[in-house]
C-alpha positions in Angstrom: 161.0 105.8 120.8 157.7 107.6 120.7 158.3 109.4 117.4 154.9 111.1 117.2 154.6 112.0 121.0 151.3 110.2 121.4 152.4 108.1 124.4 152.8 104.8 122.4 156.2 103.4 121.5 156.6 101.5 118.2 152.9 101.4 117.5 151.1 99.6 114.7 151.8 101.0 111.2 154.9 102.9 112.3 157.4 104.0 109.7 159.6 101.0 108.6 157.2 98.5 110.2 157.1 94.8 109.1 154.0 92.9 108.2 153.3 90.1 110.7 150.5 87.5 110.1 148.4 86.0 112.9 149.6 82.5 113.7 147.1 81.2 116.3 148.1 77.6 115.9 151.9 78.1 116.1 152.7 76.3 112.8 154.8 79.2 111.5 152.2 80.0 108.8 149.8 82.9 109.4 146.3 83.5 108.3 145.4 86.5 106.1 144.9 88.7 109.2 148.0 90.9 109.5 149.4 93.9 111.3 152.4 96.1 110.4 154.6 96.1 113.5 158.1 97.0 114.5 158.5 93.5 116.1 156.3 90.4 116.4 153.7 90.6 119.1 151.5 87.8 120.5 149.9 85.7 117.8 151.2 88.2 115.1 154.6 86.4 115.0 155.2 85.2 111.4 156.0 86.9 108.2 154.6 83.9 106.1 150.9 83.9 105.3 148.7 81.3 103.5 147.4 79.2 106.4 143.8 78.2 105.5 143.0 76.9 109.0 144.8 78.8 111.7 143.3 76.7 114.4 144.9 73.4 113.3 148.7 73.3 113.3 148.9 70.3 110.9 147.1 72.3 108.2 149.3 74.8 106.3 151.0 75.4 103.0 153.4 72.5 102.3 151.8 70.0 104.6 151.2 66.5 103.3 147.7 66.0 101.9 145.8 63.2 103.6 142.5 61.4 103.0 140.5 63.2 105.8 138.1 65.6 104.0 140.3 68.6 104.8 142.6 70.7 102.6 145.7 69.9 104.5 148.2 71.9 102.3 145.9 74.9 101.6 146.0 74.5 97.9 142.2 74.7 97.6 141.8 71.0 96.9 140.5 68.6 99.5 141.8 65.0 99.4 143.8 65.4 96.2 145.1 62.5 94.1 148.1 60.8 95.8 147.1 61.9 99.3 148.4 59.9 102.2 146.0 56.9 102.7 144.7 56.9 99.2 143.5 53.8 97.4 144.2 52.7 93.8 141.0 53.1 91.7 141.0 51.8 88.2 139.3 53.3 85.1 135.9 51.7 84.7 134.7 53.2 81.5 131.8 50.8 81.0 130.8 50.9 84.7 130.7 47.1 85.2 132.7 47.2 88.5 135.9 45.9 86.8 138.7 48.2 86.0 141.3 48.6 83.2 144.5 47.2 84.7 146.7 49.8 82.9 144.8 53.0 84.0 144.7 53.8 87.7 144.8 56.8 90.1 145.5 56.8 93.8 142.4 58.6 95.3 140.6 59.0 98.6 137.4 58.0 96.9 136.4 57.0 93.4 135.6 59.7 91.0 134.8 60.3 87.3 135.6 57.1 85.5 138.0 55.9 88.2 135.6 53.8 90.3 136.7 50.2 90.2 138.8 48.6 92.9 139.5 45.4 90.8 141.9 45.7 87.8 140.7 42.8 85.8 138.5 44.0 82.9 139.5 42.6 79.5 137.4 45.1 77.6 136.6 48.3 79.5 134.5 49.6 76.6 131.9 46.8 76.9 130.0 46.3 80.1 129.2 42.7 79.0 132.9 41.6 79.3 134.3 41.0 82.8 135.6 38.2 84.9 132.8 36.0 86.3 130.3 37.0 83.7 128.4 34.2 81.9 129.9 33.4 78.5 127.3 33.4 75.7 127.4 32.9 72.0 128.1 36.4 70.7 131.7 36.5 69.3 132.9 38.2 72.5 135.0 37.0 75.5 132.3 37.7 78.1 134.1 36.3 81.1 137.7 37.4 80.2 139.2 34.0 80.1 140.8 34.6 76.7 138.4 32.2 75.0 135.7 33.6 72.6 132.5 31.5 72.4 134.0 28.4 74.0 132.4 25.0 74.3 129.3 24.3 76.4 128.2 27.9 76.9 124.8 29.5 77.0 123.2 29.4 73.6 125.4 26.6 72.2 124.1 24.0 69.8 125.0 20.3 69.4 127.4 19.6 66.5 128.4 16.1 65.6 131.8 15.1 64.3 131.7 14.6 60.5 135.3 13.8 59.5 134.5 12.7 56.0 132.2 15.7 55.2 129.3 13.5 54.1 126.7 15.4 56.2 126.4 12.5 58.7 128.0 12.8 62.1 129.3 10.2 64.5 128.3 10.0 68.1 131.1 12.4 69.1 129.1 15.6 69.9 130.1 19.0 71.1 127.9 22.0 72.1 129.3 24.9 70.2 128.2 28.4 69.0 129.1 27.6 65.4 130.4 24.6 63.5 134.2 24.2 63.7 136.7 22.2 61.6 
């Protein structure tokens, strides 16, 4: 009915109208562009807003976040933790390329202290301790083999077996960081 006699029936902003949001990508989520109408019309066909990209029907509130540099679920965060296609990054506090095996996050790319792809650091607070590092005489497990200052490592000295403690050794020699029993 043309209630105001202007020649237009059920025009925009009519009494008792309903807010419809523009849904150009037909994903049932509209952009913030709206009209108050008596019935849906054209692209103004949904009563749900919040679509942050109304030209891509896979992007809308509630969509699964994926590693694609887009905010798929319109929460204001791009490629959030746990997104589809994420990779486990491990805490690498000492930035030696080896991560703490007990601390990880599934991320699209490394960030903050979660940068290591390898979870094999035995001491993530010391950049001189990681698998494959050269073991040296320093009272640390430099190569993460669970042996501190083992035999025949960099900086070791020759020690001869002296079973009777007379100060004279036999020909049995070991290269050690310090004398042992």
